[in-house]
Each structure stands twice: as structure tokens, then as C-alpha cells.
C-alpha positions as CSV (number, residue, x, y, z in Angstrom):
1,M,-37.0,22.7,71.7
2,S,-34.8,24.8,73.4
3,S,-35.2,22.9,77.1
4,K,-34.1,19.6,75.3
5,K,-30.5,19.0,76.4
6,L,-27.8,16.7,74.5
7,T,-27.8,13.3,76.1
8,S,-25.0,13.7,79.4
9,F,-22.3,11.4,79.4
10,M,-23.7,9.7,82.5
11,D,-26.7,8.5,80.6
12,R,-23.5,6.9,78.4
13,L,-21.9,5.9,81.5
14,A,-25.3,4.5,82.9
15,V,-25.6,1.8,80.0
16,S,-22.5,1.3,78.7
17,W,-19.6,1.1,81.6
18,L,-20.1,-2.0,82.9
19,P,-17.4,-4.1,83.8
20,A,-16.6,-7.6,83.1
21,A,-15.5,-8.7,86.2
22,V,-18.7,-6.1,88.7
23,G,-21.1,-5.5,86.5
24,G,-21.1,-1.2,87.7
25,L,-18.8,1.1,87.3
26,A,-16.2,2.6,89.3
27,G,-15.2,5.7,91.3
28,L,-16.4,8.2,93.4
29,A,-15.9,10.5,96.3
30,L,-12.3,10.3,96.4
31,F,-11.2,13.8,96.4
32,A,-12.0,17.1,99.2
33,A,-11.2,19.4,97.1
34,P,-12.2,20.8,93.6
35,L,-11.1,18.5,90.9
36,M,-8.0,19.8,89.3
37,L,-7.3,19.3,85.6
38,T,-4.4,17.3,86.4
39,M,-3.6,14.1,88.1
40,P,-2.9,14.2,91.9
41,A,1.0,12.4,92.8
42,P,0.5,10.6,95.6
43,A,3.8,9.1,95.0
44,S,7.1,10.1,94.2
45,A,7.3,7.9,91.6
46,Q,4.7,9.8,89.4
47,M,7.2,13.0,89.2
48,V,9.5,11.3,87.4
49,Q,6.5,9.7,85.0
50,R,6.9,10.1,81.1
51,I,4.7,13.3,79.4
52,A,2.2,11.5,77.4
53,A,1.2,14.6,75.5
54,I,1.1,18.5,75.4
55,V,-1.9,20.2,74.8
56,N,-1.8,24.4,75.2
57,D,0.6,23.7,77.4
58,S,-0.8,21.2,79.7
59,V,0.4,18.1,80.3
60,I,-1.0,14.6,80.0
61,S,1.4,12.5,81.8
62,G,2.3,8.6,81.4
63,Y,0.4,8.4,84.3
64,D,-2.8,9.8,83.1
65,L,-2.4,7.9,80.0
66,D,-1.7,4.3,82.0
67,Q,-4.9,4.9,84.3
68,R,-7.2,5.5,81.7
69,L,-5.7,2.6,80.0
70,G,-6.5,0.1,82.7
71,L,-10.2,1.5,83.2
72,I,-11.4,0.7,80.0
73,V,-9.1,-2.3,80.0
74,A,-12.1,-3.2,83.1
75,T,-14.8,-2.0,81.9
76,A,-14.5,-3.3,78.0
77,G,-13.7,-6.8,78.9
78,V,-10.8,-6.2,76.5
79,P,-8.0,-9.1,76.9
80,P,-5.3,-6.9,78.2
81,T,-2.3,-8.6,76.2
82,P,0.5,-6.5,75.5
83,E,-0.6,-6.0,71.5
84,N,-4.2,-5.0,72.6
85,L,-3.4,-2.4,74.6
86,E,-1.0,-0.6,72.5
87,R,-3.5,-1.0,69.8
88,I,-6.1,1.4,71.5
89,R,-3.2,3.2,73.5
90,P,-3.4,5.7,70.4
91,Q,-7.0,6.1,70.6
92,I,-6.7,6.5,74.0
93,L,-4.2,9.4,74.3
94,R,-6.2,11.1,71.7
95,T,-9.3,10.9,73.7
96,L,-7.2,12.4,76.6
97,V,-6.5,15.3,74.0
98,D,-9.7,16.0,73.6
99,E,-10.9,16.2,77.0
100,R,-8.4,18.4,77.8
101,L,-9.1,20.5,75.1
102,Q,-12.8,20.3,76.2
103,I,-12.4,21.2,80.0
104,Q,-9.9,24.2,79.0
105,E,-12.7,25.5,76.9
106,A,-15.3,25.2,78.7
107,T,-13.4,27.2,81.6
108,E,-12.2,29.8,79.1
109,N,-16.7,30.5,78.5
110,N,-16.6,30.3,83.2
111,I,-17.9,27.0,82.9
112,T,-17.9,25.4,85.9
113,V,-19.1,21.9,87.4
114,D,-18.4,21.8,91.2
115,E,-17.5,18.4,93.2
116,D,-21.0,18.1,94.3
117,Q,-22.2,18.1,90.5
118,V,-19.5,14.9,89.8
119,N,-20.9,13.3,93.0
120,Q,-23.9,13.0,92.1
121,A,-23.1,11.8,88.7
122,I,-21.6,9.0,89.7
123,E,-23.8,8.4,92.2
124,R,-26.4,8.1,89.6
125,L,-23.9,5.9,87.8
126,G,-24.0,3.6,90.5
127,G,-27.4,3.1,91.6
128,R,-28.2,2.4,87.8
129,N,-25.7,-0.4,88.1
130,N,-27.0,-1.8,91.5
131,M,-23.6,-1.3,92.9
132,T,-23.1,0.7,96.2
133,L,-20.0,3.1,96.5
134,E,-18.3,0.5,98.4
135,Q,-18.2,-1.6,95.8
136,I,-17.8,0.5,93.1
137,E,-14.3,2.0,95.3
138,A,-13.2,-1.5,95.6
139,F,-13.4,-2.6,92.3
140,L,-11.4,0.5,90.9
141,E,-9.1,-0.9,93.9
142,S,-8.6,-4.0,92.7
143,V,-8.4,-3.4,89.0
144,N,-5.1,-0.3,90.7
145,V,-7.2,2.5,89.4
146,N,-7.5,5.8,90.8
147,A,-10.4,7.9,91.2
148,T,-9.6,10.6,90.0
149,T,-9.3,8.9,86.5
150,L,-12.7,8.5,86.7
151,R,-14.0,11.9,87.8
152,T,-12.0,13.9,85.4
153,Q,-13.6,12.1,82.6
154,V,-16.9,12.8,84.5
155,Y,-15.9,16.3,85.2
156,A,-14.6,17.0,81.4
157,E,-17.9,15.6,79.8
158,L,-20.1,17.2,82.6
159,A,-18.5,20.7,81.3
160,W,-18.5,20.0,77.6
161,N,-22.2,18.8,77.6
162,E,-23.3,22.1,79.7
163,L,-20.9,24.5,77.5
164,V,-22.4,22.6,74.1
165,Q,-25.9,23.1,75.2
166,N,-25.4,26.7,76.0
167,R,-24.3,28.0,72.7
168,F,-25.9,25.5,70.1
169,G,-28.9,24.5,71.9
170,P,-30.9,27.4,71.0
171,R,-30.1,27.1,67.5
172,V,-31.4,23.8,67.1
173,T,-34.9,23.9,65.6
174,V,-36.7,20.0,65.0
175,T,-40.2,21.3,62.4
176,D,-43.0,19.3,62.4
177,T,-42.4,18.6,59.2
178,E,-38.9,17.1,59.7
179,V,-40.7,14.8,62.0
180,D,-43.8,13.4,59.3
181,T,-41.2,12.7,57.6
182,V,-39.3,10.6,59.3
183,L,-42.4,9.1,60.6
184,E,-43.8,8.4,57.2
185,R,-40.7,6.5,56.4
186,I,-41.2,4.1,59.0
187,I,-44.1,3.6,58.1
188,N,-43.6,2.6,54.6
189,Q,-40.9,0.5,55.8
190,S,-42.7,-1.1,58.2
191,E,-43.0,-4.4,57.1
192,Q,-39.4,-4.4,55.9
193,A,-36.8,-6.6,57.7
194,S,-35.8,-5.0,60.9
195,Y,-32.4,-4.8,62.8
196,L,-31.4,-4.6,66.4
197,V,-28.1,-2.7,66.2
198,S,-24.8,-1.4,68.1
199,E,-23.0,1.2,66.6
200,V,-19.7,3.1,67.0
201,L,-18.7,6.0,64.3
202,I,-15.3,7.4,64.4
203,P,-15.4,10.9,62.5
204,V,-13.5,11.9,59.5
205,E,-13.3,15.9,59.7
206,S,-10.6,16.3,57.0
207,P,-8.4,13.9,54.3
208,D,-5.3,14.3,57.0
209,E,-7.3,12.1,59.2
210,E,-8.7,9.2,57.1
211,A,-6.1,7.0,57.2
212,E,-5.5,7.6,61.3
213,A,-9.6,6.8,61.3
214,R,-9.5,4.1,59.5
215,A,-6.8,2.9,61.8
216,S,-9.0,3.2,64.9
217,A,-11.3,2.2,63.5
218,A,-10.9,-1.2,62.3
219,Q,-8.8,-1.8,66.1
220,L,-11.7,-1.2,67.8
221,A,-13.7,-4.1,65.9
222,E,-10.8,-6.2,66.2
223,Q,-11.5,-5.7,70.1
224,I,-15.1,-6.1,69.8
225,R,-14.9,-9.5,67.8
226,L,-12.4,-10.5,70.8
227,G,-15.1,-10.1,73.4
228,G,-14.7,-6.0,74.3
229,D,-18.4,-4.9,75.2
230,I,-19.4,-2.0,72.5
231,R,-21.3,-0.7,74.7
232,A,-18.1,0.8,76.6
233,I,-16.3,1.1,73.8
234,A,-18.8,3.1,71.9
235,G,-19.4,5.6,75.3
236,Q,-15.7,6.1,75.3
237,F,-15.0,6.2,71.2
238,S,-17.8,6.6,69.2
239,Q,-18.9,9.9,68.2
240,A,-22.5,9.2,66.9
241,P,-25.4,10.3,68.8
242,T,-26.1,6.6,69.8
243,A,-23.1,7.0,71.9
244,A,-24.9,8.3,75.0
245,N,-26.8,4.8,74.7
246,G,-23.6,2.6,74.7
247,G,-24.3,2.6,70.9
248,D,-27.8,1.3,70.9
249,A,-29.1,2.3,67.6
250,G,-32.3,0.0,68.7
251,W,-34.3,-1.7,65.7
252,I,-33.6,-0.7,62.7
253,I,-35.8,-0.9,59.4
254,D,-34.5,-1.9,56.4
255,G,-33.5,0.6,54.3
256,Q,-33.3,3.3,57.3
257,F,-29.4,3.8,57.5
258,S,-27.8,5.1,54.5
259,D,-27.2,2.5,51.4
260,E,-23.0,1.9,52.4
261,L,-24.9,0.4,56.1
262,N,-27.7,-0.8,54.7
263,S,-26.3,-3.2,52.2
264,V,-23.3,-4.2,55.0
265,L,-26.3,-4.9,57.3
266,R,-28.3,-6.9,55.3
267,R,-25.6,-9.6,54.8
268,M,-24.9,-9.7,58.4
269,Q,-25.6,-12.4,60.8
270,V,-26.8,-12.2,64.4
271,G,-23.8,-11.7,66.6
272,Q,-21.2,-10.2,63.8
273,V,-19.2,-7.5,63.8
274,S,-19.0,-5.7,60.7
275,D,-15.2,-3.9,58.9
276,P,-15.0,-0.2,59.4
277,I,-17.6,0.9,57.0
278,R,-16.8,4.3,55.2
279,T,-19.3,7.1,55.1
280,V,-19.9,10.6,54.9
281,S,-19.5,10.9,58.5
282,G,-16.1,8.8,59.0
283,F,-15.5,4.9,60.0
284,H,-18.5,3.0,60.9
285,I,-18.7,-0.5,63.3
286,L,-21.8,-2.3,63.7
287,Q,-23.1,-5.2,65.5
288,L,-25.6,-7.0,64.6
289,R,-27.6,-8.5,67.5
290,D,-31.3,-9.4,66.8
291,R,-33.1,-9.3,63.3
292,R,-36.9,-9.4,62.6
293,L,-38.7,-11.4,59.2
294,A,-39.6,-9.2,56.8
295,G,-43.7,-9.0,55.9
296,D,-47.0,-9.7,57.7
297,Q,-45.0,-12.9,58.9
298,Q,-45.1,-12.6,62.6
299,D,-41.6,-13.3,64.4
300,P,-41.8,-15.8,67.1
301,M,-39.5,-13.4,68.6
302,D,-41.6,-10.6,69.3
303,S,-43.9,-12.7,71.6
304,T,-43.7,-12.4,75.5
305,I,-44.2,-15.6,77.5
306,T,-45.1,-16.8,81.0
307,L,-43.4,-19.6,82.5
308,E,-43.1,-21.0,85.7
309,A,-39.9,-23.4,86.8
310,V,-39.1,-25.4,90.1
311,N,-36.0,-27.0,90.6
312,I,-35.4,-30.5,92.7
313,P,-32.7,-30.9,94.5
314,F,-30.0,-33.1,93.0
315,A,-26.9,-31.9,94.2
316,D,-24.0,-34.5,93.9
317,D,-23.5,-34.0,98.4
318,L,-26.8,-34.8,98.5
319,P,-27.4,-38.5,100.5
320,R,-28.0,-40.9,97.7
321,E,-31.3,-42.3,98.8
322,R,-32.5,-38.6,98.4
323,L,-31.0,-38.5,94.9
324,A,-32.0,-41.9,93.8
325,R,-35.8,-40.7,94.9
326,N,-36.1,-37.7,93.9
327,S,-35.2,-39.1,90.4
328,N,-37.9,-41.3,90.5
329,A,-40.3,-38.6,90.7
330,V,-39.2,-36.4,88.7
331,R,-39.2,-39.5,86.0
332,Q,-42.7,-40.5,86.7
333,A,-44.0,-36.4,86.9
334,L,-42.9,-35.7,83.3
335,E,-45.1,-39.4,82.6
336,R,-48.1,-37.2,83.7
337,P,-49.7,-34.0,82.6
338,I,-49.1,-30.5,83.6
339,A,-50.8,-27.4,83.6
340,C,-49.3,-24.3,84.6
341,G,-50.4,-23.7,88.7
342,Q,-49.7,-27.2,89.3
343,L,-46.0,-26.8,89.3
344,E,-45.1,-25.2,92.2
345,A,-47.0,-27.8,94.6
346,L,-45.6,-30.9,92.5
347,G,-42.3,-29.3,92.9
348,R,-42.9,-30.0,97.1
349,S,-44.5,-33.3,97.0
350,I,-41.0,-34.7,95.6
351,D,-38.9,-32.6,97.6
352,P,-39.9,-30.0,100.6
353,E,-36.1,-27.4,99.6
354,A,-37.8,-27.4,96.1
355,R,-37.4,-24.1,94.5
356,F,-40.2,-22.4,92.6
357,N,-40.0,-19.6,90.4
358,R,-42.6,-17.9,88.2
359,I,-41.7,-15.7,85.1
360,E,-44.3,-13.2,84.0
361,N,-44.6,-11.8,80.7
362,R,-41.1,-11.4,80.0
363,P,-40.2,-10.3,76.0
364,M,-38.5,-13.4,74.3
365,R,-35.6,-11.2,73.1
366,A,-35.1,-10.4,77.1
367,F,-34.1,-14.6,77.6
368,P,-30.2,-15.3,76.9
369,E,-29.4,-16.0,73.1
370,P,-28.3,-19.4,74.2
371,A,-31.8,-20.6,76.0
372,R,-34.1,-19.4,73.6
373,P,-34.3,-22.3,71.4
374,A,-35.9,-24.2,73.5
375,L,-38.2,-21.7,74.7
376,L,-39.6,-21.1,71.5
377,A,-40.1,-24.9,71.5
378,L,-42.6,-25.3,74.4
379,Q,-46.0,-25.5,74.1
380,P,-48.5,-24.3,76.4
381,N,-49.4,-26.1,79.4
382,Q,-46.9,-29.2,78.3
383,W,-43.6,-30.1,80.0
384,G,-40.0,-28.6,78.7
385,A,-36.9,-30.9,78.4
386,P,-36.0,-30.9,81.7
387,Q,-32.6,-29.0,82.9
388,R,-29.8,-29.9,84.8
389,T,-28.2,-27.2,87.4
390,P,-26.0,-27.1,89.8
391,E,-28.5,-27.2,92.3
392,G,-30.4,-29.5,90.8
393,I,-32.9,-30.3,88.1
394,E,-35.2,-27.9,86.5
395,L,-38.4,-28.6,85.4
396,I,-40.6,-26.2,83.4
397,V,-43.8,-25.6,82.2
398,L,-45.1,-22.7,79.3
399,C,-48.2,-20.6,80.9
400,S,-48.7,-18.6,77.7
401,R,-47.7,-17.3,74.5
402,T,-48.2,-14.0,73.2
403,M,-47.5,-12.3,70.2
404,T,-47.0,-8.7,70.4
405,E,-47.8,-5.6,68.1
406,R,-44.5,-3.7,66.6
407,E,-44.5,-0.2,68.2
408,L,-43.7,2.7,66.1
409,P,-41.4,5.5,67.4
410,S,-43.6,8.1,69.0
411,R,-43.7,11.9,67.8
412,D,-41.6,12.8,70.7
413,D,-38.9,10.2,70.3
414,I,-38.2,11.2,66.6
415,E,-38.1,14.3,67.5
416,N,-35.4,14.1,70.6
417,Q,-33.5,11.5,67.5
418,L,-33.4,14.5,65.3
419,F,-32.2,17.1,68.0
420,N,-29.9,15.4,69.7
421,Q,-28.3,14.2,66.2
422,E,-28.2,18.0,64.9
423,L,-26.2,18.9,68.3
424,A,-24.2,15.9,68.7
425,M,-22.9,17.1,64.5
426,M,-22.4,20.6,65.8
427,S,-20.6,19.0,69.1
428,R,-17.7,17.1,66.7
429,R,-17.4,20.5,64.6
430,Y,-17.3,22.2,67.5
431,L,-14.4,20.1,69.1
432,R,-12.7,19.8,65.5
433,D,-12.5,23.5,65.6
434,L,-10.3,23.3,68.8
435,R,-8.4,20.5,67.5
436,R,-7.3,22.8,64.6
437,N,-6.6,25.8,66.4
438,A,-4.5,23.8,69.5
439,V,-1.1,23.6,69.8
440,V,-0.9,19.6,70.8
441,E,2.3,18.1,71.0
442,M,2.4,14.4,71.5
443,R,5.6,12.3,72.7
């Protein structure tokens, strides 16, 4: 197991930090010197910024806090109302304090992260989100966030990740017996209902943190309900191992979670966000994204479908004669039988500018939720209900529907999950001890 690594922060970013306006994240290649522990001060106004916190004689300025707040608001889809900003500001400041402690401890242990490592990590982030560096930089600039804000966060996570791996990785051992136990439980429960879940964990390491952790969890749950992206929020604030996947816990079989979480999960509706749930680890927030049926009954949502669609031009600015001709031709076509493979030629016979598309073997769960009921109602080689789009009239024909077997996780998957859980727990304890021994003054 010594070759395994704690899932990196850039993996976390790649799945969780997706700005609502652009679809990717932020912030690259804006410094020519090695990353410093304090923010640059390009304007004299920054010199008079208030102090937000002091961490072992290292200052976190109000500018640092405001910049991180702006980055999170932009990437998590949190409405930037004064009330929302004040709710999440304390949690963001605590995150900045933790990062400063992580950087200090990494430096103390001779952990170095150079500029190329930070650049490469953020370049991978841009590639995974189909964004060029120019688009990422433009996005940051558009939301008035200095790129160093992201770079500092990436630096802290890379350094902490290496430190934790070096210190604790060799100590973590996952035995075959542990893997067998988990796999046997999953097999025994494979006929139970299962839930597609995202989670956020705000840990409680001591009784003194109880009230603060509960309040933070309640604020984050409210932000998610107001439209905040749980992937970005989990990536920023969650201490669960799933934070590396944007809080995505995947499919959870009924009974796989603790009793406290499972009892809440059974009562939730798809799309619902739970109130904070107290467990031995802290306060959990759950979001139920989907549900599968129990027993031997096949769930239609476990199918994959192939369909064809053609869009017949029908925009308002087209000549009236063309609109009338296309409308009549569509009406006549819907009265005749159709088969998969015929739609492209039919569309072009109605209008030469018709646009054809074929979707092959796409899982039902990959379609947007509003589209699923109509797709589930389709029968092979029958017309679906025509849909009006901004460009025209879309005609759909289902080619095939194939039920897929539910796959059990592999032994390697289980081993990796157990390894990351153990290493994440050690990481939390390490950071807890740093907090206890630090001199931190909040302003």
C-alpha cells in the first residue's frame, strides 16, 4: 500500500470547482517568482487593509479574506448577497487559517512545491474543464479575483498532501480481510435500495468545537439549498475523503452508511439536501441525487439508450412560406411509421438545413432530470413527442434500450477507498494538533 497516495487537491478541483458562468475554474501562471506565503500588494490601498487573523506571527489580511470569498462565491454559485457573504465569511477565514498552518508545517519539514508544480497542477485543471489558460485568466479577471488567491490555495494543498503522504502513507495498511469484509457486506446488501449521494463533513475534534461546527454546517446546507454547488462547497470545506471527488460518495447501498446517516437518507426525496446530521466524526450534510429500487425489480434508470434526433428549422425569422411548408411536412411525417435509421433522410427531405444527431448507448442517468420522464416513455422505433427548440422543431426516435447490470466495486476500488479514509483521518488529526499548538488571533 505504500505506493498509494492521498487523492490530490487538483483531483478535487477538477470535479468540484466549476464556475456557474463559465464551466471551469480559475487562475494560472501569473507570477514569475516562487510562491510567497503572503499576498502581493500591487496597490497602496492594500497596505492599509485590516488584519483578519494572525497565525503564529503570520498575517492573513482582509484582502486575503475578501479575495478567497470572491473566488468561492464565483465557483460555488452562491448568491453574493450581504447575508450570504457574512454567513460564509467565518468558515472561509478558518480555512485560510488552516492553510497557513499547513504551509508553515510543510516548510518546517522541508517540503517544497515549486512554481512548475503549481503551474502543471492548474494546467491539468484547465484541461479537465475544457478551458484554455486565457479563458481561465479571463474568468478570474471578470470576477475581480487575483490569480494568486487560487495559486496560494493550490500551493498549500500540494505541500500538505506531500507532507501527509510522506509522514503517514507508509503506516497505512489495508488487509485482505478488511477488503473481504467490505465486499461481502456489499454483496449481501446488493438487492437493497441504493442511493446516489453527495456529502459534506464538518468535523468535530473536541467538545469546544461542537457549536461552531454545527453552525458552519447549517450555513453550508442553506447555501446548497439556495443554489450553491455542493461540489465546490465540498471541495472547499468538507473533511470527508469524498471531498477529493467534490463530495461525490457514489452509489450507497441501504445500510452502508452509519445508522444516523442511513435513517435520514431513507426519508429523503431526490434532490433534497439534509439538515446537518451529527455522527462520531462531526456534522454531515447529505444531498440525494438519485435512488434505485430495491429487490430484483429492474430499475429503468439503469438502462442505456440509443436515439436519433433531427431538428427541423422553424425560427420566427424564417419566411412564412417555409414555416408553413415545414409545419405541414412534420405533421404528415408524424402520422407515418418510423424506424431508427430513417430519420436523417426524412429530416433532409423536409428541409435541407435540418440538423441530425445520433446518441449512442448513453446511460439514462446521464440525461438531465427534466428530460428523463419523456425518454423513459419512449418505445423503440416509435415517434417521441416533438419538442420546440429555439432553432426549430426537434423530432426524436428511440433506437434501442438496454438494461445494464449493476456492477460491484472491484477489490482495488475498495482498497483505495479504505486507504484514503484512513489517511484522511490521520490528516484531520494532524491538522487538529497543529491548531491546538498554534497561536491564532482572529480579528
